[in-house]
C-alpha positions as CSV (number, residue, x, y, z in Angstrom):
1,M,-22.5,79.2,74.3
2,A,-22.8,81.0,71.4
3,A,-26.0,80.3,68.8
4,V,-24.6,78.0,65.7
5,E,-25.0,79.8,62.7
6,T,-24.9,78.0,59.4
7,A,-24.0,78.6,55.6
8,V,-24.8,76.4,52.3
9,V,-22.1,76.5,49.7
10,T,-23.0,74.7,46.4
11,G,-20.6,73.8,43.9
12,A,-18.1,73.4,47.1
13,G,-15.8,70.4,46.1
14,R,-13.3,72.4,44.1
15,G,-12.5,75.8,42.9
16,L,-14.4,78.9,44.1
17,G,-16.9,77.1,46.0
18,R,-14.4,75.4,47.9
19,A,-12.5,78.7,48.5
20,I,-15.7,80.7,49.6
21,A,-16.6,77.7,52.0
22,S,-13.2,77.8,53.6
23,R,-13.6,81.6,54.4
24,L,-17.0,81.0,55.8
25,A,-16.0,78.4,58.0
26,D,-12.7,81.0,59.2
27,R,-15.6,83.0,60.4
28,G,-17.2,80.3,62.5
29,L,-19.9,79.3,60.5
30,A,-21.0,75.6,60.6
31,V,-20.7,74.9,56.4
32,L,-22.5,72.6,54.6
33,V,-20.2,71.7,51.5
34,A,-22.6,70.9,48.9
35,D,-21.5,69.0,45.4
36,V,-23.2,67.0,42.7
37,D,-20.1,64.9,43.1
38,A,-20.1,63.2,46.4
39,E,-16.3,62.3,46.9
40,L,-15.3,65.9,46.1
41,A,-17.9,67.3,48.8
42,E,-16.2,64.7,51.5
43,R,-12.8,65.7,50.5
44,A,-13.2,69.2,50.4
45,A,-15.3,69.2,54.0
46,Q,-12.4,67.3,55.5
47,E,-10.2,69.6,54.3
48,I,-12.0,72.7,55.4
49,G,-12.7,71.2,58.8
50,R,-14.1,73.2,61.5
51,G,-17.4,71.3,61.6
52,A,-17.5,71.7,57.7
53,T,-19.9,68.6,56.6
54,P,-20.5,67.2,53.0
55,E,-23.6,67.1,51.2
56,Q,-24.0,65.5,48.0
57,A,-27.0,67.3,45.9
58,D,-27.7,68.3,42.3
59,V,-28.7,71.8,42.0
60,R,-31.2,70.8,39.3
61,D,-33.4,69.2,42.0
62,P,-35.1,72.0,44.0
63,D,-36.1,69.1,46.8
64,A,-32.6,68.1,47.4
65,L,-31.8,71.9,48.3
66,R,-35.0,72.2,50.4
67,S,-33.5,69.0,52.2
68,I,-30.3,70.6,52.4
69,A,-31.9,73.8,53.7
70,R,-33.6,71.6,56.3
71,R,-30.3,70.1,57.7
72,A,-28.6,73.5,58.0
73,T,-31.3,75.0,60.1
74,A,-31.3,71.6,62.1
75,R,-27.8,72.4,63.1
76,G,-28.4,76.4,63.7
77,R,-29.7,79.6,62.0
78,M,-29.2,79.8,58.3
79,A,-27.0,83.1,58.2
80,V,-25.6,82.6,54.5
81,W,-26.4,80.6,51.1
82,V,-23.9,80.8,48.3
83,N,-25.4,79.6,44.6
84,N,-22.0,78.7,43.1
85,A,-22.4,75.6,41.2
86,G,-22.3,75.9,37.4
87,V,-21.1,74.3,34.3
88,L,-19.1,75.7,31.4
89,R,-19.5,74.8,27.6
90,T,-17.8,76.6,24.8
91,E,-19.4,76.0,21.5
92,H,-21.1,77.7,18.8
93,V,-25.0,77.6,19.7
94,W,-25.7,75.2,16.9
95,D,-23.0,72.9,18.0
96,H,-24.3,72.3,21.7
97,T,-26.3,69.2,21.8
98,D,-29.8,69.1,23.5
99,D,-28.7,67.8,26.5
100,A,-25.7,70.0,26.9
101,V,-28.1,73.2,26.5
102,D,-30.3,71.6,29.1
103,L,-27.6,71.0,31.7
104,I,-26.3,74.5,31.2
105,V,-29.7,76.0,32.1
106,A,-30.8,74.0,34.5
107,T,-27.7,74.1,36.4
108,N,-26.6,77.5,36.1
109,L,-30.0,79.7,36.1
110,L,-32.4,77.1,37.6
111,G,-29.9,76.1,40.2
112,V,-29.6,79.5,41.4
113,V,-33.3,80.0,41.5
114,H,-33.9,76.9,43.5
115,G,-31.1,77.6,45.8
116,S,-32.5,81.1,46.3
117,R,-36.0,79.7,47.1
118,A,-34.5,77.4,49.6
119,A,-32.4,80.0,51.2
120,V,-35.5,82.5,51.5
121,D,-37.7,79.8,53.0
122,A,-35.1,78.9,55.7
123,M,-33.9,82.4,56.5
124,R,-37.0,84.3,56.8
125,G,-38.4,82.9,59.6
126,G,-34.9,83.1,61.3
127,G,-34.0,86.9,61.4
128,G,-32.9,87.0,57.7
129,G,-29.3,86.3,56.2
130,R,-27.3,86.7,53.0
131,I,-27.4,85.0,49.5
132,L,-24.3,85.4,47.2
133,N,-24.9,84.2,43.7
134,I,-21.9,83.8,41.4
135,A,-22.5,85.4,38.0
136,S,-20.0,86.1,35.5
137,L,-18.3,89.0,33.4
138,S,-20.6,87.5,30.9
139,S,-23.7,88.5,32.7
140,L,-23.0,92.3,31.8
141,A,-22.1,91.6,28.1
142,P,-22.8,88.9,25.6
143,A,-19.6,86.8,25.0
144,P,-19.8,84.6,21.4
145,G,-18.6,81.1,21.8
146,L,-20.4,81.3,25.3
147,A,-23.8,82.1,24.3
148,V,-25.8,79.7,26.4
149,Y,-23.3,80.0,29.6
150,G,-23.7,83.9,29.2
151,A,-27.4,84.0,28.8
152,T,-27.5,82.0,31.9
153,K,-25.3,84.2,33.8
154,Q,-27.3,87.2,32.4
155,G,-30.1,85.8,34.0
156,V,-28.5,84.9,37.1
157,L,-27.7,88.8,37.6
158,A,-31.5,89.9,36.7
159,F,-32.8,87.3,39.0
160,S,-30.5,88.4,41.9
161,I,-31.6,91.9,41.7
162,A,-35.0,91.5,41.0
163,L,-35.3,89.1,44.1
164,Q,-33.4,91.8,46.1
165,A,-36.3,94.1,45.1
166,E,-38.9,91.9,46.1
167,L,-37.4,91.2,49.5
168,R,-37.0,94.9,50.6
169,E,-40.8,95.5,49.3
170,T,-41.9,92.8,51.8
171,G,-39.8,93.6,54.4
172,I,-37.9,90.1,54.5
173,P,-34.5,91.1,56.0
174,I,-32.2,89.2,53.4
175,E,-29.8,90.4,51.4
176,V,-28.8,89.3,47.9
177,R,-25.5,89.8,46.5
178,S,-24.1,88.9,42.9
179,V,-20.3,88.6,42.1
180,C,-19.3,89.0,38.5
181,P,-15.5,87.7,37.8
182,D,-13.6,87.5,34.8
183,A,-12.3,84.2,33.8
184,I,-10.7,82.0,37.0
185,E,-8.2,79.9,36.9
186,T,-10.1,76.9,38.0
187,D,-10.6,73.2,36.7
188,M,-13.8,74.1,34.9
189,V,-11.9,76.6,33.0
190,R,-8.9,74.4,32.4
191,E,-11.4,71.7,31.0
192,R,-12.3,74.2,28.2
193,A,-8.8,75.4,27.1
194,G,-8.7,73.3,24.1
195,D,-11.8,74.2,22.6
196,P,-11.7,76.6,19.8
197,Q,-14.6,78.9,21.0
198,A,-13.1,79.5,24.3
199,A,-10.5,82.1,23.2
200,L,-12.7,85.0,24.6
201,I,-12.0,83.8,28.0
202,W,-8.3,84.6,27.9
203,S,-8.9,87.8,26.0
204,G,-9.3,90.2,29.1
205,M,-5.9,89.9,30.9
206,R,-2.6,88.6,30.8
207,R,-3.6,86.1,33.2
208,L,-6.5,84.5,34.9
209,L,-7.9,85.4,38.2
210,S,-7.0,83.4,41.0
211,V,-9.4,81.5,43.0
212,D,-8.2,83.2,46.3
213,E,-8.4,86.8,45.0
214,V,-12.0,86.1,43.6
215,A,-13.1,84.4,47.0
216,D,-11.7,87.5,48.8
217,R,-13.8,89.7,46.8
218,A,-17.0,87.6,46.8
219,I,-16.9,87.7,50.8
220,E,-16.1,91.6,50.9
221,L,-19.2,91.9,48.4
222,L,-21.4,89.5,50.6
223,D,-20.4,91.8,53.5
224,G,-20.9,95.0,51.8
225,D,-24.0,97.2,50.4
226,R,-23.1,96.9,46.6
227,L,-26.0,94.4,45.0
228,C,-23.2,93.5,42.1
229,G,-19.7,93.8,41.8
230,A,-17.5,92.9,39.0
231,I,-13.9,91.6,39.1
232,P,-11.7,93.3,38.2
233,S,-13.9,96.6,38.2
234,W,-12.5,98.1,34.7
235,R,-13.2,95.1,33.1
236,G,-17.0,95.3,34.2
237,G,-17.1,98.8,33.2
238,L,-16.0,98.0,29.6
239,A,-18.4,95.0,29.3
240,R,-21.2,97.3,30.4
241,A,-19.9,99.7,27.8
242,I,-20.1,97.1,25.0
243,N,-23.3,96.1,25.9
244,F,-24.6,99.6,25.1
245,A,-23.2,99.3,21.6
246,P,-23.6,95.6,20.6
247,S,-22.8,96.0,17.0
248,A,-19.4,97.6,17.8
249,G,-18.9,94.6,20.2
250,I,-19.4,92.2,17.4
251,R,-17.2,93.9,15.4
252,L,-14.5,93.9,18.2
253,T,-15.1,89.9,18.5
254,P,-12.6,88.8,16.2
255,M,-9.5,91.0,17.2
256,L,-10.3,89.7,21.0
257,K,-10.6,86.1,19.9
258,R,-7.0,86.6,18.3
259,L,-5.6,88.2,21.4
260,G,-7.4,85.4,23.5
261,D,-5.7,82.7,21.4
262,R,-2.3,84.5,22.0
263,R,-2.6,84.3,25.4
264,R,-4.3,81.2,25.6
265,R,-1.3,79.4,24.1
266,R,1.0,81.3,26.3
267,W,-0.9,80.3,29.2
268,R,-0.9,76.4,28.0
269,A,3.0,76.8,27.6
270,A,3.6,78.0,30.9
C-alpha cells in the first residue's frame, strides 16, 4: 500500500482555498480543510470527499496551526501546505478601525508566517515538501484603497522569497511558491463591491478572474520552478512597471478608479 501524503489548506471553506484543496484531493493527497468557520470547513470537506477532513482554526493562532500540522503528519507525510486564508477591507487608511487593521495584518501576513513555520517544522523531518502562499497583484505595486491589505500582501511575497533563500542556504528540501492573482470572483470580493474605495479591484480587466483558472494556475506554480507568478502575467508586468515609477502610478490612480467604477457597475448589473 502506498504511503499516505497529506496537505493542509487554510481558508479552504470557500473560494480559492476550497478549489485548491479539491485539486490536491484529486491528486490523492489526504487534505485537511482548515477554516476559521467550522461549518464552512465541514461542508467543504464533505463536498471534496476523498478523505478530506475539516479543521477549525484561526491562522492568527500559531498553536492552532501547529496542532493541525501534528494531525496532518499523524495521517502521513506532509507534502503540501497552502497559506490561503485572508481578509479584504477596502477603505482609506484613516477610516480603518484599529481592530480592522489588526485583523488584516494578523490574518494576511502573520497567518502566512505562522503557517509556513508550522509547515517547515512538519516537513523538514519527513523528506521535504512544498509551501504555496497566496499573495496578490497588490504584492507587486501599491493599490490606493487597499493600502493595508496591499502592505500585508507585499509582506507575504517578501517573506516567501526570503524563506526560500533560507531553506536553500541550509539545505532543507522545501520549496516555497507565491501566486499573485488579480481580482478573483469570490465571496470575499463580492462583499466589497459596494465600497467606494474598492474601484481599483475592477480596473484591470473586463472581467474578474474565475476561481478555477486561478486554482489551476496556482497548482502549476506549486509544481514548477518559478518562485512567483502573477495572474495574468501581463498585469504583473504592468504592476512592476508602475512600482518603478510610483509618482506616475499615483497620477494614473484617478483614471484607473474611474475605469474600475464603470466596470464594477456593469459587473453588478450583469
